N, C-alpha and C positions, 0 to 999 in steps of 0.2 A: 680368443673371443671374437676377433674380427671375422673369423670364418663362419661364426654363427649368425651374423647379421643378415646375410642373404637368405638363410633358412627362415629366420624370424620374420623377415619382411613379407613372406607369403601369408595371406590371411588364413589359409587352411592348415598351416604348419603348427600343430599343437603338440607334436611328439616331444620336441626338445623341452618346452616348458613343463610338460607332464613328467618327463624323466627328472628334470631338475627339482620339481616339487617332490617327487618320490624320494630322491636322494636326501632332501631336507627332512622328510618325514622319518626315514630310516635313521638318520643321525640323531634326531631329537628323541626317538623311541629308545635308542641306545643310551642317550644321556639320561632319560627318565629312569630306565632300569638301573643305571649306575648310581644315580643320586638317591634312589629309593632302596638301595642295598639288595637289589635282586640280582644284578650283574656285578660280580666282584672283579675289580681290575687291579693290576699291579702298576707301578710307577710308569713303566714303558707304555703300557696300553692306555693309561690315562693321558699321556703326552700325545699319543697317536690320535685318540678320540678328540682331544681339544684341537689339534691341528686340522683334522678333517672337518670338525664343526665350524671352525673359523674360516679356513681357506676354501674348503669345498662348499659349505653352506652359506656363510656370511659373504663370501667373496664371489665365486663363480656362479653358483646357483641363484643367489639373490639378484645378481646383475641380469641373468637370463630372464627371471620372472618380472623384474621391473621393466626390462626392455619390451617384453611381450605385452605387458599391461599398457605401456606407453603407446604402443602401436594400436592396440585394440580400442583404447579410449581416446584416440586423437580427436575424433569429432566431438565427443562429449566435452573434452577439456577446452576445445575451441569455443564452445558455447557457455561454459561455466568457469569463471575465473577462480572460484573457490576450489573446484576440483583440480584445476591446473596447478594452483599454488600448493594444494595438498600433495599432489604427485611429486613435485620437485622437492618439497620439504621432506617427504618420506625418503626420497633418494639421497638427499644430502645427509640426513640424520643416520640412515642405514650405513652409509659408507664412512661416516665419522666414527660410528661405533666400531666398524670394522677396523679402522686405524687404531683405536684404543685397544682392541683385543689383540691386534698384531703386536702392540707394545707389550702387553701382558705376556704374550708368547715369548718374545725376545728376552724380556726381563727374567722370567722364570727359567728359561733355558740357560741363561748366563749365570744367574745367581743361585738358583735352587734346582739344579737339574736332577739331583738325586732324590729330591722330595717335591717334585713339580707341583702337584695339586695341593700340597700342604704349605705352599709359599704364601705368606700373608702380607708381604711388604708392598703389594699393589692393591690393597683393599680399597683405597679411595677411587682408583680407576675403575675397578670392577663394580663398585657401588654406583658410580656415576653412570655406567652403562645401564645398570638395572633401573635406576631412577628415571633417566631420560626416556628409555624405551617404554617403561610403564606409563609415564605421563603422556607420552606421544600416543600410545595405543588407546588410553582412556579418552584422550581428546578426539581422536579419529572416530572411535565408536560413538562418542557423544554427539559429534557433528552429524554423522550418518543417521543416528537415531532421531535427531531433530528433523532431518530431512524427511524421514519416513513419517514422523508424527504430523509434519506440515502437510504432507500428501494425504495422510489419513483424514485430516481435518476437512479436506475438500471432498473426499469420498468416504464417508463413515461406514459404509457397508463392506469395504475391502479389508477383511480380517487378515489376509496375507500381509498387507502392508503394516497393519497394527502389530502382528507377531514379530515381523522383522524389526520394527522399531523397538519393541520391548526387548528383543534379543540383543540388539546393539547397545541399548542403554544399560541393560543388566550386565553385559560383558564389560562395559566401561566401569561400572560400579565394582564388579568382582576384581578386575585388574587393579583398580585403585586401592581397593580394600586389602588385597594381598600385599601390595607394595607398602601401604601405610602400616600394617601390622608388623611386617618384617623390619621396617626402618624405625618405627616409633616405639612399638611395644617391646621389642627385643633389645636387651642390653648386651654389649660385647665386653667380655672380661678377658684379660690376658695374665698369664702366669709364666713363671720361668719353668721350663721343662726339666724334670729330674734327669739325672744321668742314666744312660743305658736304656732310655725309652725309645723304641723305634718310631719313625714318623708314621702317622696314621690319621685317618679322618673317619668319622661315623656320625650318623643321625641317631640320637639316643632317645629323645622324647621321654625322659624320666625326670621326676621331681627329686631334687637333692637338697636337703636342708641347709647344707653348707653354703649354697649359692642362693638360697631363698627363692627358688623357682625351678621351672622345668627346663632342662638342658635340651635345646633343639639340635644343636650341631656342635661338634667338638673337633678341633684340628690340632694335632700335635706335630710340631717340627723340631729339629734339633735345638733350637734356641727358645722358642715361645710356644706355649699352649694357649690357644684362643678358644673361648667358649661363647656361644650365642645362647643367652639365657632369657626365657620368658618368665617374668615375675609371677609368683603364684596367684596374686590378686587379679591378674589379667588372663589367666588360662581359660576360665569359663567364657569370658567375653570374646576372646579370640576364636574359641571353638564355635560359638554362636555365629560370629561374623563369617566364619568359613562356610556356613550353610548357604551364603549368598551365591557361592560358586555354582550351585545347582540350577539357579534360575535361568542363566543364559542358555544352558543345554536344553532345558524344558521348552523355552520359548523358541529356540532354534528348531527343535523337533516339530513343534506346531507349525512354524513358518514353512519348513521344508515340506511337511505333509500337505499343507494348504496349497502351496505353489505347485507341487507335482500333480496333485489331484485336479486342480483347476486347469493346468496346462494339458494334461492328458484328456480331460473331458472336452476341451476345446478342439482337439484334433481327432479324438475318437469318442464321440458322444456315447454315453452309457456308464456302466459302473466302473469305478476305479479298480484296476486289476489287483487281485488278491496278492500276487507276488510282491507288489510294491508295499502293500500293508505289512506283509511279513518283513520285507527289507527295512521298513521304517520302524517296526516294532523292536527288532533285535537291538539296535544301538541304544534306544532309550532304556530298555531293560538292563542291558549291560552297564550303562552309566549309573543307573540308580543303585545297582548292586555295588559297582566299583566305588561310588561316592560315599558309601556307608550310610546313606539315608534310610535304606531298608534294613540292612544287616550291619550292626556295629558291634564288633567283638573286642574283648580285652586285648591289650597289646602284648601281654606276657603269656598267652596261651601256647600250648604245644603247636607245632606245625605253623609257626608264625610266618615263616618264609612263604608257604603255600597260600596262606590267607592274603599276604601282601601281594603275591603274584596274581591272585584273582581280582583284587581291587584294581591293580594297574592294568590288567587285561580289560576291565570295564572301561577305564578311561581311554585306553588306546583304541579298543574296539568301537566305542561310540563315535569317536572322532573319525576314524577311518571309514566306518559305514555311512556316516553322514556324507562324506566326500564321495563314496561309491554310489550313493543315491543320485548325486548330481551326474556322475560319470555315466552310469547306466542310462539315465534319462537322455543324455546327449546322443546316444546311439539311435534313438527312435525319433529324434526331433529333426525336421528338415531345415530349420533356419540356421544358417552358418553363424550369424552373430550371436544367437542365443546359446549355441554351443560354446562359443568363446567366453561369454559371460558366465556360463555354468562352470567352465574350466577354471576361470579366475577365482570364482567363489569357492570351488572345491579345493583349490590350492591354498586358500586361506583358512577354510573351515577345519581342515584336518590338522594342520600344525597348531592353530590357536588353542584348541582344546587340550592338546598334549603338552605344549610348551608352558601353558599356564599352570600345569601340575608339577613342573620341574622345579625343584628348590633352588632359588637363586642364592642361597647361603653358601652353596658350593662355589668356590672362588674361580674356577676355570671353566670346565665344560658345562657346569651347572648354570652359571650366570649367562654364559654365551647362548646355551640352548633356550633358556627361559626368555631371553631378549628377542627370540624369534616371534614372540607375541606381537611385537610392533609391526613387522612386515606382514605377518599373517592378518592382523587387524585391518590393515589397509587393503590387502587383496580381497579379504572377505567382504569388506564394506563396499569397495568400488565395484566388485563383481555383482553383489546383490543389488546395489543401487541401479546399475545399468540393466540388470536382468529384470528388475521390477518395472522399470520404465518401459522396457521392450515388451513385457507381457501386457502391461496396461495399454500400450499402443496397439498391440494385437487385438485386445478387446475392443478398443475404439474403432479399429478397422472393420472388425466383424459387425459391430453395431452399424457402421456406415453402410456395409454391404446389405444388411437387413433393411435399413431405411431406404436405400436406393431401390432395392427390389420392390418394396412396398409402393414406391412412387410410380413404378412402371408395371405394377401387377395387372393393370387393365389388359395387357397384351398376353397374359398367361393362358387365356382360353384358346389361343391359336398357337400354342408353343410347339405344336407338331410341325409347323412350318420352319424349316431350317434357318431361313434368312431372319425370321423374327426372333428365334432363339439366339442367334448371333448378335442381333441388335440389343437385346436385353443384356447379354454378357458384355458387350462393348460398353454400354452406358454405365453399368454397375462397376465394372473393373476400372474404367477411366476415372470415375469418382473416387474409388478406393486408392488408386495410384496417386491422385492429386493430394488426397489427405495424407497418404504415406510420405509424400515429399514435404508437406507442411510440418508433419511431426518430426521428421529428420532435421529440418532447418531450425525448428524451435528448441529441440532438446539435445541434438547432436548424437542421439542414440538411434541406431537403425532398427526399425521394426523387423521382426523375424519372418513375417508372412511373405512367402514367395508368390509369384503369379499363379503357380499351380495350386498352392494352398487356397488362394482366393477363389479360383475356379471350382475347386472341390467344395468349398464352403457354400458358394453360390448354389451349386447343385443340391446341397443338403437343404438350404432354405427353400428352394423351389419345390422340393418334395414334401415340405411340411404344410403347404397350402392346398386348398381344394376349391374349385370353382363350381358353383351351382348356377344353372341356367333356367330351369323350369320354375315358373312363378309359384306353382303349388308346392314344389319342394322347398322353395325359399320360405314360404309362409309356415310350412310345417317345421322347418329348422328353427325359425324364430320362436315359434311356440314351444318347441322342445327346450331351447336354451333358457327361456323365461321360466318354464315349469321346473327345471332342475336347478335353478339359480338360488344362491343365498344372498346375492347382492346384484343389482342390475342398474346399469347406467346407459343412457341413450343420447347420442348427438345426431340430430336429424332435422331436415326441413319440415315445414308444416304439411306439405303434400304427402310426404311419406308417413307422417304421424296420422294423417287422415286414413291412409290405408291400414295402419296399425289399429286405429279406432274401429274401423269397419270389421276387422278380422280377429283382433286379440283383446278387445277392451274387457271382456269378461275375465280373461286370464289376469289382466292388470288389476281388476277389482279384487279377485281372489288373492293375488299376491300382496296387495295392500292390507287385506284382512290378516294375513300371516304376519305382516310387519307390525300391525297393531297388537297382535298377540305375542310379540317377541320372537317369532319364528323366522323372520326375514329382516334384512337390513334396509329394505325399502327400495324405491325406484326414483332415480333422478333423471331429468331430461333437460338438455340444452338445445334451444331452437331459436329461430328468428320470428318474432311476432310483428308483422308488418301492417296489418289492416284489421278491420272489424271482424271479418270472417275468421281469420286465424285466431283472433282473440276469443271468439265464441268457442272454437274447438279446444283451445288450451284450458278454458274454464272448466270443461268437462273432466279433463285430467286432474285439475286442481281440486275439483269438488270431491273426488274419491280419495284424495290424500297423496297424489303424486307430487313430488317437488319439481318445479319447473322454473328455469331461469331463461332470460332473453339475452341474446348477444347480437350485435349488428351484423358482423361478418362471420359467416359460417365457414368452416374448413372445406376443402374441395372433396371431402369424403364423408359419407354418412356411416355411422357405426353404432353397434350396441355391444356391450361387454358385460359378461357375468363373471363370477369368480372362477369359473371353469372353462369358459369358451367365449369366442367372440365372432361377430359377423360384421362385414363391411361391404357397402355397395361399390362395385367396380365400374358400373355404367348404368345410366338410367335415361329414359326418354319421358317427356311429359307434355301433355296438351293443356287445354284450358281448364280441365277439371280432373276429378278422380278417374274418370273413364279413360282419359288420355295418358294416364301415368302407368308405367310398367317398369319394374326393376328387372333388368335383363340378366345381370350377373352379380354374384355375391361371393365374397371371400369368406371362407369359414376356416377357423384354425383353433386349436387348443394349445398352441405353442406359447409357453409362458412369456417369452420375450415380446411377442406381439401383444399379448394381453397387458403386460406391464407398460409397454410403449403407449397403447391407446388409453389406458387408465391415466397415465401422466398427462396426455393431451387433454383428456376430459377435465381433469382437476384444474389445469391452467385456464381452460375455457370457463369452467364453473366459477373460479375465483374472480375472473374479470367480468362475468355476466351480472345482470341485475335481476331482482325478483320479478317474476312474470306478472304478479298482481300490480306492481308499480308501473310496468310497461303498459299493461292493459288500461290502467287508469289514465295514463298520458294520452293514449289513443282515444279513449272515450271523452276526455276533456279537451282534446285538440292541442295539447302542449307538446312543444318540440322536445323529444327525448334526448337524453345525453348519449353521445356516441364517441367512439374512438375508432378511426379508420386508418388502416395501413394501406397506402395507395401504391399499387404496383406500377402504374403507368406514370412515369415522371413528367410527361407532357401535361397530363391531367393535373398533376400536383402543381405544376407551374401556373396553370389557369386558376386553381384554387387559391394560391398565394396572392396572385394579382387581385382577385376579387376581395380577398380579406383586407389587403392594404387599401383598396378603394373604399372599403366600408368603415374606415377609422373615423370616429366622431369625437371620442374623449381622450383616448390614450393609445399609444403605440410603443411597444417595447421590442427592440430589435437587437438580436445578437448575430453578428456575421462572423464566420469562422476564420477568415483570413482577409488580407487587404483586397484580393481579387473579388471577394464576396461583394464588396461595395460596387465594384465595376459590373458584376453580374446583376445586382439589384438595379443599377442605373440603366442598363441595357433593357431591362424588363419594364422600365417606367416607374418602378417602386419609389424611387427618390422623389420624383415629381409629385406622385400621389401623396407622399408624406409631407412635402412642402405645402401642398394645397390644403391638407388637413390642418396643418399648423396655422396657415393664413386664414382659412375660411371658418374653421370651427374652434380655433385656439386650442387644438388638441395638444396634450403633453406628449412629446415625441422624444424618446431617448434611444440612442444607438450606441452599442458597444462594438467596436471594430478595430482590428490592428491597423494602425495608420502608417502610411509610407508615401513615397513620392508617387507611386502608381495611382493612389486614390486622393492625392492632395487637392487636385482641381475640383473633384466632386465635393469634398469637405468644404472647400472655400465657397463653392456655389451654394451649398446648404446654408452656410453662415451668412452670406450676403442676402439670400432670398428669404430665409426664415431664421432670424437670429435666435428665436426661442427654442429651436431644435437643439438639443444637447447631444454632442458626440464625444465619447471618451475613447481613449486608446485602450485596446484590449489585447489579450493573449491569443496566439494562434490555437485553435481548437479543432476537434474532429467533427463538430456538428454546429448547426445554426438553429435559431429559434425566433419565432415572431408571435407576440401576444397582442391581441386587439381588444381594446375596451374592457379588459378583465373578463372576457366571456369565451373567447376561443383562442386556441394556439395552433401553430404549425411548426413542426420540427423535422429536420432532415439531417442525415449524416453526409459527410463530405467524402465522395468517392474519388474524384479527380480534382485535386486542389487547384490546378493551374488552368482548368478549362473555364472559359468565359461564358459558355452556354449553360444556363441553369439546369436544364433537364438532362444534360450529359455529365454535370459535375456532382449531382446529388445521388443518394441512395437511401432506401428505407424511409420515405417521408411519412409522417404521422400527422393527422388532422383530427382535432377533437374539440368538443365543447364541454367535456367533463369538468364540472365545477371544482372537484377536488384536485384534478390534474392541473387545471388552469391556475388555481391558487398556489399549488406546489411550485410550478414553473415560474410564476410571478415572484414568489419568495426567493427562488434561486436567482432570478434576474436582479432583484433588489440587493441581495447579498453581494453579487458580482459588481453591481453599480456602486454600492457604498464602498466596496473594497478599492475600486479604481479611483473614486473620488478621494478617499483617504490617502491613497498612494500619491495622487497629484498634490494634495494639500501638504503631505509630508515632504515631497520634493520641493514645493514652494517655500515651506517653512525652513528647510535646510538652506536653500539659496538665500532667503532673507536673513537667516542667522549669520551666514558667512559674510553677507554684505554688511550686516550690522557690526560684526566684529571689525571688519576693515574700516568702516566709517568711524566707529567708536574709537578705535586706535588712533585714527587720523585726528579726530576732533579733540581727543584728550591730549595728543601730542602738541597741538597748536598752542594752547594756553600754558602748557608745562614749559615749553622751550623759552618763551620770554621771561617767565618767572625765574627759571634757573639762571638764564644768561644775565638778567639785570641784578639778580640777587648776588651772583658772583662778582659783578662789577661793583656793587655797593660794599660788599665785604672786603674788596681790595683797597677801599679807602679807609684809612685809620681815623681821619678827622674830617670835619666839614659841617657846614650848616645844613639842616634838614631841608631848608627851602631850595638849596641848590639841587637836591635830588627829588624835588616834588614831582616832576613829570615822570621820572622813572618809577617812583612809588605808585603813582596813579596807574601806570601800565601794569605793574605787578598786581595791584588791587583789582583792576578790571579783569585780568586773566584769571586771578584766583576766584573771583565771583563767577566767571564763566565756567571754570572747573567745578565750582560748587553746584551750579545749576545742572551741569551734565550728570554729576554724581547723584543729585537729588532726583533727577528724572529717572535714572536707572533704578534707584531705590523705590521710587513711586511705582514703577512698572512691576517690580518684585512684589510690592504690597498688593497691587491690583491682581496679579496672577495668583497670589496666595490668599486673596479675599480678606486681607487684613487692613485695608485702607480705612482709617478712622476719620470721622468728621467731627469737628468741634463746633456744633451749630449754636448760633445765637441770633437775636433780632438785631438788624443793622440797616443803615441807610445805604441802599445800593448806589445811589448817585455819588456819595462820598467815596465809596470804595473805587468806583470807576475813575473819578477825578484823581484820586491819590495814585492809582496804578498808572494813569497817563502821565502824571507828574514825574513819578519815578522813572518811567520809560523815557520821558523827554530829557530828564537829567542825564540819564545814561547815554543817550544819543548825542547830547551836547558835549559830554566829556570825550566822546569818540569823534567829534567833529563830523557827524553824519546827518545833521538835521538841516543842512543848508537848502536842499532841493525838495524837501517833503514837508507839507503842512499837516499838523496834527490837530484835529478838532473834536469837540464833544457837542452833540445836538440832542435836545430832548424837548418834546412837545408838552411835557408835564410841567405845570406850574408848581406843584407841590412835590415833596420828596416821596420816594417809593421805598417801602420797607419790605424786607424779605427775611425768612428764617433759614439761615444756611451757615456754612463755614466761611467766614470772610477771607481767611488766608487762601483757601483753595479757590474761591471765586477770583481773587486777585491773581492767582497763578494762571487761571484760565484766560483772563483778560490779557495778561502779559504774554502768554503763549500766542494768542491770536494777533496781538500787536507785533510781536517779533516775526510771526509768519508773514503778516502783511508787509512789513518793512523789507523782508528778504526779496520780495518780488515787485517792489515799487521803487524804480530808480528815481523818478520825479513825479510830482503830483500831490495827492493828498491821501490821508488815512483818517477816516471819520468814524467815531463811535456814536451810536444812537441808542437811546433808551426810551421805551414807550410801553404803556399798557397795551395789551392786545385788544384790537378792535375787530368786530365782525366784518368790517368792510375791507380789512387788510387782505391783500392778495396772497400773503404768505401764510395765513392762518390755516391753510389746509394741512400744514405739518403738525398742527397742535391738536391736543385733545381738550384742554380746558381753556376757556376764554377769560379766566381770572388770573392770567399769568402776566409777567413782564417779559418783554423780549428785548434782548441786547444784540446789536449787530456791529460788526467791524468791517467797514467797507474800504477797499483800496482801489487804486487806479493802475494796478500793475499788469502782469502778463495774462492773468486768468488761468483757468484749470483745463487741461486737456480732458476730453470726455473719457478716455481710456483709464484715467486714474481717479476720476471723480468718485466712483463707488467704493474705492479702497483707501481714500484719503485719510480716514480716521483709523485705519488698521495699524498694527504695530509694524515698525521699521519702514513704513511708507513715507517717502519724501518727494517733494516736487523739484528739489534742486540737489546739487552736489554738496550743499551745506547741511549740517545737522545730522542727527541719527534717526530721525523719523519717529520720535516718541512724544513730542509735544502735543500734537493733535490727538494721539491715542490716549494720553493721560487726561487731556481736557474732556474728551468724550466720556470717559469713565467717571470723572468728577461730576459732570453735569447729570449723567444718568443716575449717579448715586444720590443726587438731590431730586430725583424724579422729574428731571427736565429733559429737554431735547436739544440736540445740536446738529446743525447741517450747514451746507455750503451751496451757494448758487453763483454762477457767472452773472455779472451785471448785464442787463438787457440792452440798454442803448449806449453803453460806453464800455471802455476797457475795464478790466479788473474783476475782482471777486468780492463777495460779501459772505462773511460767516455769521450765523445766527445761533443764539442759544436762549433758552427760556428758563425762568425760575418762578416759583409760586410767590404771590403777593400776600402779605399779612397786614392787618389793620394796625 
């Protein structure tokens, strides 16, 4: 085998794989004839056939074919991990089965030499080969079928791809059905062999009452007689399922016919050669005869042997001729790679059809030959897949050549100049080669078109067009096309339409009359209506029934297309009026590819255009029309963007594609303009941009200069966008992500005031913004929860430790007076109360989050509740010896009591939380609670809605609140110190808000400390 590697390494070396494939085909044909009782073999010849099938086919030839396929598909596998995995999986499975078959060969030679093919003691091994290869073949065909269907979904007019997909899927179903019926439907019975019965095996296919079914296969050896019996109840079902085997052959025939017809027409335009129709017709006819779908004769008629021979000839002939169709095609195809793909497909399509007809019930050469369906499925699939991609790429390249030719067709009128012809060829071929390189990099499959093929096709395209120069001939040709049309579309400027109006308007009128009578599909025009004069001209076309739409930017070519022919201007000159206008050259063609191409262009323009009446109305009323402009000059796009940013008054939404995008924006002065808009007009400015060290200084400057501008960290993207005041947007793709110069970094800029587009992009921005905000909030919540768990664990541990320690100490004393342990019991009690408060806070948060916090409201004296809460708090501080440096006071300007309707326990909880909070941050000084009715003269009443409330404040002389935390102080898990778990103020806020009150905090104005306020409603 090592000597074959140099030969296989040559791309053009197909002889060795073709010979190896031929050997496999010959072997499985012999196996088919033997298992179908057409070729009768003795014990020696059966051993030889099995050895040749295993060693020659499964071993040497399979290795050659897999090595050849590995080299041919190297690029494809480098681009597709699925294809690469499939190749190596097939290789491993193939040679694993080879090892099992070698084991069968050795076992039968040692233990059953005199009745080699009747040896049944390795039935588990042979069955495993059949099962594994059938499952593998079905999976491969299923995967490749899915690939083809995915491709067809993209291009629904490509019936070749559809037929190949159907062929692959139906092959998968047929292979799976064959394995399922043989393994599940058929019962295996064993009997003791009577004396003096010679070893023998035969396919019987007769129903015998003794076994209650149809005997499919019978093996008699000296010890055991084995019967494969299909129950009578399943005979009809199995026969019906066997008809599925016809579908893959039919779809394969359709696919092959479509492929070869398409490919031959692409290289030799015209009719598909009759010899190929004959070549393709013979195999399908042979198969339909051989399958029994057309002729089904009783099994017990005379000349049964010859009928069986005809059936098998159909099976073999159809598969061989399918392969020959590929082989003959390769002789006339110039592409080296296409030949290789065709060879691989042929090497798969021939064996797969024959191998699937070999009965795997035969335990040696039968199961070995049938298992070739696995390798054949892979070769068939990978060859077809590569071939289909290559053919599709060839189609794309030809389309590219046509498109490029159209772009330079202005030069065709002087094609007689050799230098100009060379220039056209150079441009077109360079474009085609670039696309060829892109296709190879993207798919790993090499397009088959050579440079000579491209030149030949370019020459064909150039011959299909004709250039008219004389104005009279041009007008006559336009008139002829319109007169003979059944459908007519026009894309033209207003000046050209004025020429049409002066020469062809009566023909337009008659055509519209035909349209109204149902004899024509009508006339559609796309143009640019820029002023009152053009509006008046278009009204004349509208009045007779022509459909007209306006578009801001016209394509660089004017054209008119009928269902049969098309014309397009190649050069025109114009003055200030109709007299100065003259169309000098016109492209005329009836080539369907041109017509389809320009119809597609027109439909895209028509879809994006607006009704001419709407445009005319905006001109007459002086309203700015909607527009969508694709700006080809990036420097002009830069100036437009700067002007847009300068115009911001209400809102600016900015998406920058990468961190350098902010640097580009700053270099253009956009950041300063946005800062000015925020400062001067209080405009809402939101920026989404990937943040990094590179733009951190700019972000910091924005934050310091205009704190109201919001900047969120975004993802790197391929495009940027700017929306101003919900009226206009600017969008550009990123061409050079690292370039700091805006006009060099962007490509394909779009500028528009289309209301629908602006709203769509604004919605997209809001979705992205909300997503980023949510992500930041989730990150913040995650951090807070982690901190909460750490703090809660610490806070819970603090009271638990003294409780446990002092309890152990008390339990160690058997006797004693309780007064001796009073201090220790007080410590235990205080820590237990602390633990209780922590637990209740956590439970309260759970109730708040679950919206099940209940209030037990009643009418009570607020002053009494405050005084009682202070007393309890003071008692607690005294017991902890913490009241020596802090004075606790209550102040009220009210002479009478103040009553409120609320939950007294919850209000007590709020007061206690505020006192506890004040105490934490006041090392010495005072804590004062004040209660007063709200007065209009109070400076703090701006926070209130109702002036019939009572306001309670807790004032301390502690450290005060840092501005950075003030807005978040009442949020969950927020704390001003390392003490506590940050729930007290959150719970207090929810309790007060549940009473329809308000709670807030202010730093004291003229002294240190903080004051917390909350309000409640007063009742009589």
